[in-house]
C-alpha positions, 0 to 999 in steps of 0.5 A: 499499500503506497502513501498518498504524496499529500500525507507526511511520512511517519517518523519514529517516536522521539524520547520527549514524546515517549516521555510524554506517553509515559507520564502518569497522573494519578490525581486525574485518574482518581478525578475521572472516577470520582466524577464517574467519567470512567467506571474503572481506573483501567478505563480512566488510564486508557482515556488519559492514554488517548489524551496523551496520544492526541497531544503528542500527535497534534504537536508533532504536526502543525500543518493544520488543525486536529479535530478531537475525535471523541467526546469522552477523550475531550472531557478527559483532556478538560479534567486534565487542564483543571489541574492547572499547575500539573498541566502547565508542568507537563506542557512545559516539560514535554513541549516547551510552553505552558499551555497548548494553544489552539484547542481543537474543535470536537467532532459532534 
């Protein structure tokens, strides 16, 4: 299968992206359970894992705006943002800025 020429080639995961994907947020997992956004800690971890993947992907490709593909993932991301200091630390540590700009639209 050939890749269309307009599609960028996939590259290996950088060490920083790898570390961002490994980032742990027990405070967020607890909140997702408390707010009943997730029913189990495994589900909460899976939701947060998707948030991290989305952030890494959207930060690695600045050719356009990435649309959020799931309301549940979007809700998890917003719950993470509510932990402002931890979110700012995550963004600064892995992406070099305090906040990720240009929040993507959510697909309805």
